[in-house]
C-alpha positions as CSV (number, residue, x, y, z in Angstrom):
1,M,-15.0,-47.6,-17.2
2,H,-18.7,-48.5,-16.1
3,P,-21.4,-46.7,-18.3
4,T,-22.9,-45.2,-15.5
5,T,-19.8,-43.5,-13.9
6,E,-19.5,-39.8,-15.1
7,R,-16.2,-38.8,-16.7
8,R,-15.2,-35.2,-16.1
9,T,-12.8,-33.1,-18.2
10,T,-9.2,-33.0,-17.1
11,A,-9.0,-29.2,-17.2
12,I,-11.4,-26.6,-16.7
13,P,-11.1,-23.6,-19.5
14,R,-9.7,-20.6,-18.4
15,R,-12.6,-18.6,-19.4
16,A,-14.7,-20.5,-17.2
17,L,-12.8,-19.8,-14.2
18,A,-12.6,-16.1,-15.4
19,V,-16.5,-16.1,-15.7
20,L,-16.9,-17.5,-12.0
21,V,-14.4,-14.9,-10.6
22,G,-16.2,-12.2,-12.7
23,S,-19.6,-13.2,-11.5
24,I,-18.8,-13.2,-8.0
25,V,-17.2,-9.8,-8.4
26,T,-20.5,-8.7,-10.3
27,I,-22.6,-9.7,-7.4
28,V,-20.8,-7.8,-5.0
29,A,-20.4,-4.7,-7.2
30,I,-24.2,-4.5,-8.1
31,E,-25.0,-4.9,-4.4
32,L,-22.6,-2.0,-3.4
33,V,-24.4,0.3,-6.3
34,V,-27.9,-1.0,-5.1
35,A,-27.1,-0.2,-1.3
36,T,-25.9,3.0,-2.3
37,L,-28.8,4.0,-4.5
38,D,-31.1,2.9,-1.7
39,Y,-29.6,4.8,0.8
40,R,-29.7,8.0,-1.2
41,A,-33.4,7.1,-1.7
42,W,-33.9,7.0,2.0
43,E,-32.1,10.2,2.5
44,A,-34.7,11.8,0.1
45,F,-37.5,10.2,1.9
46,Y,-36.4,11.5,5.3
47,R,-35.8,15.2,3.8
48,T,-39.2,15.4,2.3
49,T,-41.2,14.1,5.2
50,E,-42.2,15.4,8.5
51,Y,-39.8,12.9,10.1
52,E,-37.3,14.8,12.5
53,F,-34.5,12.1,11.8
54,S,-32.1,12.0,9.0
55,A,-31.2,8.7,7.1
56,S,-27.5,8.7,8.8
57,E,-29.5,8.7,12.3
58,V,-31.7,6.0,11.2
59,L,-29.6,3.7,8.9
60,G,-26.0,4.8,10.3
61,P,-23.5,5.8,7.8
62,L,-23.4,4.9,4.1
63,S,-20.3,2.9,4.5
64,R,-22.1,0.8,7.2
65,Y,-24.9,0.3,4.9
66,R,-22.9,-0.7,2.0
67,W,-21.3,-3.5,4.4
68,V,-24.5,-4.8,5.4
69,G,-25.5,-5.1,1.8
70,V,-22.2,-7.0,0.8
71,Q,-22.8,-9.3,3.8
72,M,-26.0,-10.1,2.1
73,T,-24.4,-11.3,-0.9
74,W,-23.3,-14.7,0.7
75,L,-26.1,-16.5,-0.8
76,P,-25.8,-15.7,-4.4
77,V,-21.9,-16.2,-4.1
78,M,-22.5,-19.4,-2.5
79,L,-25.1,-20.7,-5.1
80,T,-22.6,-19.5,-7.8
81,I,-19.8,-21.6,-6.4
82,V,-22.0,-24.7,-5.9
83,G,-23.4,-24.5,-9.4
84,F,-20.0,-24.1,-10.8
85,S,-18.9,-27.2,-8.9
86,L,-22.0,-29.3,-9.8
87,A,-21.6,-28.6,-13.4
88,R,-18.1,-29.4,-13.5
89,R,-19.1,-33.0,-12.0
90,G,-21.3,-33.4,-15.0
91,R,-24.7,-32.2,-13.7
92,R,-25.5,-30.2,-16.9
93,W,-28.8,-29.0,-16.0
94,L,-29.5,-30.0,-12.3
95,F,-26.3,-27.6,-11.4
96,A,-28.9,-24.8,-11.6
97,G,-31.6,-26.3,-9.4
98,P,-30.7,-24.8,-6.0
99,A,-30.4,-21.3,-7.7
100,V,-33.5,-21.5,-9.5
101,A,-35.5,-22.8,-6.8
102,I,-34.1,-19.9,-4.3
103,F,-34.7,-17.0,-6.7
104,A,-37.7,-18.5,-8.8
105,M,-39.9,-20.6,-6.3
106,P,-41.2,-17.6,-4.4
107,L,-42.1,-15.7,-7.5
108,L,-43.8,-18.7,-9.0
109,L,-45.9,-19.0,-5.7
110,A,-46.6,-15.3,-5.8
111,F,-48.2,-16.0,-9.5
112,F,-50.0,-19.0,-8.3
113,Q,-51.4,-17.1,-5.4
114,G,-52.1,-13.9,-7.1
115,N,-49.7,-12.0,-5.1
116,T,-48.0,-10.7,-7.9
117,G,-48.6,-7.0,-7.0
118,S,-47.2,-7.2,-3.5
119,M,-43.8,-7.0,-2.0
120,L,-41.9,-10.2,-1.7
121,P,-40.1,-10.5,1.4
122,E,-37.5,-12.6,-0.2
123,F,-36.3,-9.9,-2.4
124,D,-36.9,-6.6,-0.8
125,A,-33.9,-6.5,1.4
126,G,-31.8,-4.7,-1.0
127,Y,-34.3,-2.9,-2.9
128,G,-36.6,-1.7,0.0
129,R,-36.9,2.2,-0.7
130,L,-36.1,1.9,-4.5
131,A,-39.1,-0.6,-4.8
132,F,-41.4,1.6,-3.2
133,D,-40.6,4.6,-5.1
134,H,-40.2,3.2,-8.6
135,G,-42.3,0.1,-8.3
136,H,-42.1,-3.6,-7.6
137,W,-40.6,-4.2,-11.1
138,V,-37.2,-3.0,-9.5
139,T,-37.2,-6.2,-7.2
140,W,-38.4,-8.5,-10.4
141,L,-35.7,-7.3,-12.5
142,G,-33.1,-7.4,-10.1
143,S,-33.9,-10.9,-9.1
144,A,-33.9,-12.1,-12.6
145,A,-30.6,-10.4,-13.3
146,Q,-28.9,-11.8,-10.1
147,L,-30.4,-15.3,-11.0
148,L,-28.7,-15.0,-14.7
149,I,-25.2,-14.0,-13.0
150,V,-25.5,-17.0,-10.4
151,I,-26.0,-19.6,-13.0
152,L,-23.6,-18.0,-15.8
153,P,-20.5,-19.9,-14.6
154,G,-22.2,-23.1,-14.6
155,L,-23.7,-23.0,-18.1
156,V,-20.3,-22.1,-19.3
157,V,-18.5,-24.8,-17.8
158,A,-21.2,-27.6,-18.5
159,R,-20.7,-27.0,-22.2
160,H,-17.1,-28.6,-21.7
161,V,-18.1,-31.3,-19.4
162,K,-18.0,-34.8,-21.0
163,G,-20.0,-37.5,-19.5
164,V,-21.8,-40.6,-20.2
165,R,-25.5,-39.8,-20.2
166,N,-27.8,-41.9,-17.8
167,P,-31.2,-41.8,-19.2
168,F,-32.9,-42.8,-15.9
169,Q,-31.6,-39.9,-14.3
170,V,-34.6,-37.5,-14.7
171,P,-37.2,-40.5,-14.2
172,A,-35.3,-41.2,-10.6
173,V,-35.6,-37.8,-9.7
174,L,-39.3,-37.4,-10.5
175,M,-40.1,-40.7,-8.9
176,L,-38.3,-39.6,-5.7
177,A,-40.0,-36.0,-5.8
178,V,-43.3,-37.7,-4.9
179,P,-42.4,-38.6,-1.3
180,A,-40.4,-35.5,-1.1
181,L,-43.5,-33.6,-1.8
182,V,-45.4,-35.7,0.8
183,I,-42.7,-34.9,3.4
184,G,-43.1,-31.1,2.1
185,Y,-46.9,-31.1,2.6
186,L,-46.2,-32.5,6.2
187,G,-43.9,-29.5,6.7
188,I,-46.5,-27.1,5.7
189,L,-49.0,-28.4,8.3
190,L,-46.5,-28.5,10.9
191,F,-44.5,-25.4,10.4
192,S,-46.3,-22.9,8.3
193,P,-47.8,-20.3,10.4
194,S,-50.4,-19.6,7.9
195,G,-51.4,-23.2,7.4
196,H,-50.4,-22.6,3.7
197,L,-47.2,-22.8,1.5
198,E,-44.8,-20.0,2.4
199,S,-42.6,-18.7,-0.2
200,G,-39.6,-19.3,2.0
201,Q,-40.6,-23.0,2.4
202,A,-41.1,-23.6,-1.2
203,A,-37.7,-22.1,-1.8
204,E,-35.8,-24.1,1.1
205,Y,-37.7,-27.5,0.3
206,S,-37.2,-27.4,-3.2
207,A,-33.6,-26.2,-3.1
208,A,-32.7,-28.9,-0.5
209,F,-34.0,-31.5,-2.8
210,L,-32.4,-30.4,-6.1
211,F,-29.2,-29.7,-4.4
212,A,-28.9,-33.2,-3.2
213,A,-30.4,-34.6,-6.4
214,A,-27.2,-32.8,-8.0
215,M,-25.0,-34.0,-5.2
216,G,-25.8,-37.6,-4.7
217,F,-23.3,-39.3,-2.4
218,D,-20.6,-38.7,-4.7
219,R,-16.9,-37.1,-3.7
220,P,-16.1,-34.4,-3.3
221,V,-18.2,-33.6,-0.2
222,W,-16.9,-29.8,0.2
223,P,-20.1,-28.4,-1.6
224,W,-22.2,-30.2,1.3
225,V,-20.0,-28.4,3.9
226,L,-20.5,-25.0,1.8
227,V,-24.0,-25.0,2.0
228,A,-24.3,-26.1,5.6
229,M,-21.7,-23.8,7.0
230,P,-24.1,-20.7,7.1
231,G,-26.4,-22.7,9.4
232,L,-23.5,-23.3,11.7
233,V,-22.4,-19.7,12.0
234,E,-24.5,-17.7,14.3
235,G,-26.1,-14.7,12.9
236,L,-26.3,-16.0,9.2
237,P,-29.3,-17.5,7.7
238,A,-29.1,-20.8,6.1
239,L,-29.8,-22.3,2.7
240,V,-30.7,-26.0,3.6
241,L,-30.5,-25.6,7.4
242,A,-32.7,-22.7,7.4
243,G,-35.6,-24.3,9.8
244,E,-35.8,-24.7,13.5
245,G,-36.3,-27.7,15.6
246,N,-38.0,-30.6,13.9
247,E,-37.9,-28.7,10.6
248,V,-34.4,-29.3,10.2
249,V,-35.0,-33.0,10.2
250,L,-37.6,-32.6,7.8
251,I,-35.5,-30.5,5.3
252,A,-33.0,-33.1,5.7
253,L,-35.2,-36.1,4.9
254,I,-36.2,-34.2,1.7
255,A,-32.4,-33.7,0.9
256,L,-31.8,-37.6,1.6
257,L,-34.5,-38.3,-0.8
258,G,-32.9,-36.0,-3.6
259,A,-29.3,-37.4,-2.9
260,S,-30.8,-41.0,-3.3
261,S,-32.0,-40.5,-6.6
262,V,-28.4,-40.6,-8.0
263,P,-27.6,-44.2,-7.0
264,F,-31.2,-45.2,-7.6
265,S,-30.8,-44.0,-11.4
266,R,-27.7,-45.9,-11.7
267,I,-29.5,-49.1,-10.2
268,L,-32.1,-48.6,-12.8
269,Y,-29.6,-48.2,-15.7
270,R,-27.9,-51.3,-14.8
271,G,-31.0,-53.2,-14.6
272,W,-32.0,-51.9,-18.2
273,Q,-28.7,-52.7,-19.5
274,E,-28.8,-56.1,-18.2
275,N,-32.2,-56.8,-19.6
276,M,-31.1,-55.5,-23.0
277,A,-27.8,-57.7,-23.0
278,P,-27.5,-60.5,-25.5
279,G,-29.0,-63.7,-24.2
280,S,-31.5,-61.9,-22.0
281,P,-35.2,-62.7,-22.2
282,H,-36.0,-59.2,-23.5
283,E,-33.4,-59.3,-25.8
284,T,-34.8,-62.2,-27.4
285,D,-38.2,-60.9,-27.5
286,S,-37.1,-57.8,-29.1
287,L,-35.0,-59.8,-31.8
288,A,-38.5,-62.0,-32.4
289,G,-40.5,-58.6,-32.9
């Protein structure tokens, strides 16, 4: 077996599959609870204000409100499955990259821009009235808890994956991140409504790059299909194909650079091994030193 070829375990531990299923069920269950609490908060709001409308007239019945909340879980569920698959393929740390980008990048950008006290649009959908009534910490805590649940199955299965470590994987990712940043800056200039980096752009660009860096061009290709599918279904937002028009091409270029890091790291590794092989000039120099 070639040293740069990843080896995977022959069987996934049952507890890893149980954690995967449990995480998905937990994501949906939490969304149902949050939707119910948020609906009750809106009911209290309309009862204590001068509005002549009730929550049911504005938001519809509770069952419908819950169903809308469940539909919103497609993103964390997809990230959970994709992260589990990437970890299964030996991406011990990169498997968490897309989830961390989606959940954490807007928060990091908020810290950098000094907007930590404002409501973040990426996270207020399920906590709208609750966040207004109890403070923005509800949104931040909910996002952190959801991120932990999403990456937990990948963390469990990554412990059982055996593979030959490629020491040039991280350098290759960092090297190709430079042109990806240049393309991302071009996207800010062309597609940002404010002319500055938006939290949605930061999440989409970084998630596209990190997901592709973990995927490479290896098989199976179904995680690519799973990520692209929401962009092909009318009415659902997309993870990677979230832009419009030329921004889709720009995000695809960023993903292509990320995927190129896998074969690039293997080329670097093979070159290093050939230089260190017996009889090579570098090997002679090292013995002389």
